[in-house]
BAGUKOL-47511 format. One record per atom (N, C-alpha, C): residue number from 1; atom name; x, y, z; residue in one letter. Coordinates in steps of 0.2 Angstrom, whole numbers. Example, Ala and Ser with C-alpha at 12.3 -4.5 7.8 and 13.67 -1.06 7.14 Angstrom:
// BAGUKOL-47511
[1,'N',[66,-28,39],'A']
[1,'CA',[62,-22,39],'A']
[1,'C',[66,-16,39],'A']
[2,'N',[64,-11,35],'S']
[2,'CA',[68,-5,36],'S']
[2,'C',[64,0,39],'S']
//
This chain:
// BAGUKOL-47511
[1,'N',[623,506,371],'M']
[1,'CA',[620,513,366],'M']
[1,'C',[615,510,363],'M']
[2,'N',[610,514,363],'G']
[2,'CA',[603,513,360],'G']
[2,'C',[598,507,364],'G']
[3,'N',[600,504,370],'S']
[3,'CA',[596,501,374],'S']
[3,'C',[591,506,378],'S']
[4,'N',[587,504,381],'M']
[4,'CA',[582,507,385],'M']
[4,'C',[580,504,392],'M']
[5,'N',[581,507,397],'S']
[5,'CA',[579,503,402],'S']
[5,'C',[571,502,404],'S']
[6,'N',[570,497,407],'T']
[6,'CA',[563,496,408],'T']
[6,'C',[558,503,409],'T']
[7,'N',[561,507,415],'K']
[7,'CA',[558,513,417],'K']
[7,'C',[556,516,409],'K']
[8,'N',[562,517,404],'D']
[8,'CA',[562,522,399],'D']
[8,'C',[555,517,395],'D']
[9,'N',[555,511,395],'M']
[9,'CA',[550,508,389],'M']
[9,'C',[544,509,393],'M']
[10,'N',[543,508,399],'L']
[10,'CA',[537,510,401],'L']
[10,'C',[534,517,401],'L']
[11,'N',[539,521,400],'S']
[11,'CA',[537,530,400],'S']
[11,'C',[535,530,392],'S']
[12,'N',[539,526,388],'A']
[12,'CA',[537,527,382],'A']
[12,'C',[530,523,378],'A']
[13,'N',[529,518,381],'S']
[13,'CA',[523,513,380],'S']
[13,'C',[516,517,385],'S']
[14,'N',[518,521,390],'S']
[14,'CA',[513,523,393],'S']
[14,'C',[509,530,388],'S']
[15,'N',[512,533,385],'A']
[15,'CA',[511,540,383],'A']
[15,'C',[504,538,380],'A']
[16,'N',[501,543,382],'G']
[16,'CA',[492,541,380],'G']
[16,'C',[489,536,382],'G']
[17,'N',[490,533,388],'K']
[17,'CA',[487,527,391],'K']
[17,'C',[484,530,398],'K']
[18,'N',[479,527,400],'L']
[18,'CA',[477,530,407],'L']
[18,'C',[477,525,412],'L']
[19,'N',[479,526,418],'T']
[19,'CA',[480,524,424],'T']
[19,'C',[475,521,428],'T']
[20,'N',[475,518,432],'V']
[20,'CA',[470,516,438],'V']
[20,'C',[466,522,440],'V']
[21,'N',[471,527,442],'R']
[21,'CA',[470,532,446],'R']
[21,'C',[465,537,442],'R']
[22,'N',[468,537,435],'D']
[22,'CA',[464,540,429],'D']
[22,'C',[457,540,430],'D']
[23,'N',[457,531,427],'I']
[23,'CA',[449,528,427],'I']
[23,'C',[445,531,433],'I']
[24,'N',[448,529,440],'A']
[24,'CA',[445,531,446],'A']
[24,'C',[443,537,445],'A']
[25,'N',[446,543,444],'E']
[25,'CA',[444,549,444],'E']
[25,'C',[440,551,440],'E']
[26,'N',[439,548,434],'R']
[26,'CA',[434,550,428],'R']
[26,'C',[426,547,429],'R']
[27,'N',[428,540,433],'E']
[27,'CA',[421,538,434],'E']
[27,'C',[420,538,441],'E']
[28,'N',[422,543,446],'S']
[28,'CA',[420,543,452],'S']
[28,'C',[420,538,457],'S']
[29,'N',[425,534,457],'V']
[29,'CA',[425,527,461],'V']
[29,'C',[431,526,462],'V']
[30,'N',[433,520,466],'S']
[30,'CA',[441,520,469],'S']
[30,'C',[445,517,467],'S']
[31,'N',[450,517,468],'R']
[31,'CA',[454,512,464],'R']
[31,'C',[454,504,464],'R']
[32,'N',[451,504,470],'R']
[32,'CA',[450,496,472],'R']
[32,'C',[443,493,466],'R']
[33,'N',[439,499,466],'T']
[33,'CA',[433,498,461],'T']
[33,'C',[437,495,454],'T']
[34,'N',[441,500,451],'V']
[34,'CA',[443,499,445],'V']
[34,'C',[447,493,445],'V']
[35,'N',[451,491,449],'L']
[35,'CA',[455,484,449],'L']
[35,'C',[449,477,450],'L']
[36,'N',[444,480,453],'N']
[36,'CA',[440,473,453],'N']
[36,'C',[436,474,447],'N']
[37,'N',[434,478,443],'W']
[37,'CA',[432,479,435],'W']
[37,'C',[437,474,431],'W']
[38,'N',[443,475,432],'V']
[38,'CA',[448,471,429],'V']
[38,'C',[449,464,430],'V']
[39,'N',[447,461,437],'E']
[39,'CA',[448,455,438],'E']
[39,'C',[441,452,437],'E']
[40,'N',[436,456,435],'R']
[40,'CA',[429,453,435],'R']
[40,'C',[429,453,426],'R']
[41,'N',[433,456,422],'G']
[41,'CA',[435,457,414],'G']
[41,'C',[431,461,413],'G']
[42,'N',[426,466,416],'A']
[42,'CA',[422,471,415],'A']
[42,'C',[426,476,410],'A']
[43,'N',[433,477,411],'I']
[43,'CA',[437,481,406],'I']
[43,'C',[445,477,405],'I']
[44,'N',[446,479,401],'K']
[44,'CA',[454,475,398],'K']
[44,'C',[458,479,400],'K']
[45,'N',[465,479,401],'P']
[45,'CA',[469,482,402],'P']
[45,'C',[472,483,393],'P']
[46,'N',[475,488,392],'A']
[46,'CA',[479,489,384],'A']
[46,'C',[485,484,386],'A']
[47,'N',[489,485,393],'Y']
[47,'CA',[493,481,395],'Y']
[47,'C',[495,480,402],'Y']
[48,'N',[498,475,404],'R']
[48,'CA',[501,476,412],'R']
[48,'C',[507,473,411],'R']
[49,'N',[512,476,415],'L']
[49,'CA',[518,473,416],'L']
[49,'C',[520,473,422],'L']
[50,'N',[518,467,429],'G']
[50,'CA',[520,468,433],'G']
[50,'C',[514,471,438],'G']
[51,'N',[514,475,441],'R']
[51,'CA',[509,481,445],'R']
[51,'C',[508,486,440],'R']
[52,'N',[510,488,435],'V']
[52,'CA',[510,493,430],'V']
[52,'C',[503,490,426],'V']
[53,'N',[498,494,426],'I']
[53,'CA',[492,493,422],'I']
[53,'C',[490,500,417],'I']
[54,'N',[490,498,412],'R']
[54,'CA',[488,505,409],'R']
[54,'C',[482,502,404],'R']
[55,'N',[477,509,402],'F']
[55,'CA',[471,505,398],'F']
[55,'C',[471,510,392],'F']
[56,'N',[467,509,387],'D']
[56,'CA',[466,513,382],'D']
[56,'C',[459,516,383],'D']
[57,'N',[458,522,379],'E']
[57,'CA',[452,525,379],'E']
[57,'C',[445,521,378],'E']
[58,'N',[447,515,376],'S']
[58,'CA',[441,510,375],'S']
[58,'C',[438,507,380],'S']
[59,'N',[441,507,386],'Y']
[59,'CA',[438,505,393],'Y']
[59,'C',[430,509,394],'Y']
[60,'N',[429,516,392],'E']
[60,'CA',[422,518,393],'E']
[60,'C',[418,513,388],'E']
[61,'N',[418,511,382],'Q']
[61,'CA',[414,506,377],'Q']
[61,'C',[413,500,382],'Q']
[62,'N',[419,497,385],'Q']
[62,'CA',[420,491,388],'Q']
[62,'C',[415,490,394],'Q']
[63,'N',[415,497,397],'L']
[63,'CA',[410,497,404],'L']
[63,'C',[403,497,400],'L']
[64,'N',[402,501,395],'R']
[64,'CA',[396,502,393],'R']
[64,'C',[392,495,390],'R']
[65,'N',[398,492,386],'D']
[65,'CA',[394,486,384],'D']
[65,'C',[393,479,390],'D']
[66,'N',[397,481,395],'G']
[66,'CA',[397,477,401],'G']
[66,'C',[389,478,408],'G']
[67,'N',[389,484,406],'H']
[67,'CA',[382,486,408],'H']
[67,'C',[375,484,405],'H']
[68,'N',[377,485,399],'E']
[68,'CA',[371,483,394],'E']
[68,'C',[369,475,395],'E']
[69,'N',[373,471,396],'S']
[69,'CA',[372,464,397],'S']
[69,'C',[369,462,402],'S']
//
């Protein structure tokens, strides 16, 4: 009693977070492009647990800062 499954923990911690798909749709790019941005360090996930990646809204500022460099 009181213990949460991994699925429940991910759902709880994902509240208000963006997925790779969310960012791809917002930026009109492919999901692969978003993953490339992560690999290059252009945007940093709020957290990554295995294949689950979630982002804060601050990803937009990270992208702007990266394009200004």
